[in-house]
C-alpha positions, 0 to 999 in steps of 0.5 A, spaced: 842 922 170 835 919 172 828 922 173 827 924 180 829 931 180 826 932 173 833 937 173 831 943 177 836 940 183 842 944 184 848 940 184 850 934 191 855 938 194 850 944 195 844 941 197 848 937 202 850 943 205 844 948 204 841 941 208 846 941 215 845 949 214 838 948 215 836 951 209 828 951 210 827 953 201 831 947 200 827 942 204 821 945 200 824 944 193 826 937 195 820 935 198 816 938 191 821 934 187 821 927 190 815 927 195 810 923 190 816 919 187 817 917 194 809 916 195 810 911 190 816 907 191 812 906 198 805 904 195 809 898 193 811 896 200 805 897 205 798 896 204 795 903 204 796 911 202 796 914 209 802 908 211 805 911 204 804 917 208 807 916 214 812 912 211 815 917 207 814 923 213 819 919 217 824 918 212 824 925 211 825 925 218 830 921 218 834 925 212 834 931 216 837 926 222 842 923 218 845 929 213 851 930 217 853 923 217 851 923 209 858 921 206 857 922 199 858 914 197 852 914 193 848 921 190 842 924 195 836 922 191 840 914 191 841 915 199 833 918 200 831 912 196 835 907 200 832 910 207 825 910 204 825 903 201 828 900 208 823 904 212 818 902 207 820 894 208 819 895 216 813 897 216 810 893 211 814 887 214 809 890 221 803 891 217 804 884 215 801 885 209 798 881 202 799 888 197 791 887 193 791 890 186 785 893 187 789 898 192 793 900 185 787 902 182 784 907 187 790 911 184 790 910 178 794 916 176 800 913 179 801 909 173 798 913 167 806 914 165 806 906 164 799 907 162 802 913 157 807 907 155 803 901 154 803 902 146 810 900 147 808 893 150 804 891 144 807 884 142 807 882 135 808 887 130 801 890 133 799 897 128 796 900 135 790 901 139 784 900 136 781 908 135 774 908 136 774 907 144 780 913 145 780 915 151 776 910 154 781 905 152 786 908 154 783 908 162 782 901 161 789 900 159 792 903 166 787 899 169 789 893 167 797 895 168 795 897 175 792 889 176 798 887 173 803 890 176 798 889 183 799 881 182 807 881 181 812 880 187 813 885 191 822 886 189 819 885 182 813 891 183 818 895 186 823 894 181 819 896 175 816 901 179 823 905 180 825 904 173 818 904 169 815 909 172 820 914 176 825 913 171 831 910 174 837 908 172 839 901 172 845 903 177 840 907 181 835 902 182 842 897 184 843 902 189 836 904 192 835 896 192 842 893 195 841 889 190 846 886 184 846 889 177 843 881 174 838 881 180 835 887 177 836 885 169 832 878 172 827 882 176 825 886 171 825 882 166 821 877 169 816 884 171 815 887 164 814 879 161 808 879 166 805 886 164 806 885 157 803 879 157 797 880 161 797 887 156 798 883 149 792 877 151 787 884 152 788 887 146 788 880 143 781 880 146 779 888 144 782 888 137 777 890 132 776 885 126 779 887 119 
């Protein structure tokens, strides 16, 4: 299982039944649990925060309209995020957008998890980030990660966002994006390599002399 729901939601059959019955509490629980991640993914395709919010709203409307036709061939979360991705793609095409990396910098908290994981992106056996800068350095790294992600091609960007920010499994990403496992691996590898390379260059530039 991926980490969209954080372990707080009941099994899919209960979720589906509640939604079909118009259970407002269940719908609110889904909103609380998934909407933040949905905004992150939508933001990979569209040019503004407002557009991402509209994509999420349109997705929830589509979920409510389509829940009676849900066949259970995928998990509910995968189904919802697939609707989200398709909606965001259409919106992005309409905008004919080129997403600037500065847009990610405005949403720095979106990639806080990647910032925390930045030490895992070090190469050549580096023993640790220079300590005197403390939190200021960590903030710089998050901005650098955001810049690197913003420079990625959209397909690579959404795959690394789903895997490394949202915590999806490879199978979930394949289902959400409707791509093959091999394609997912290639996109993720290229994205991680680019981000790690950017971080490695930065780390080398700020390493303290021994």
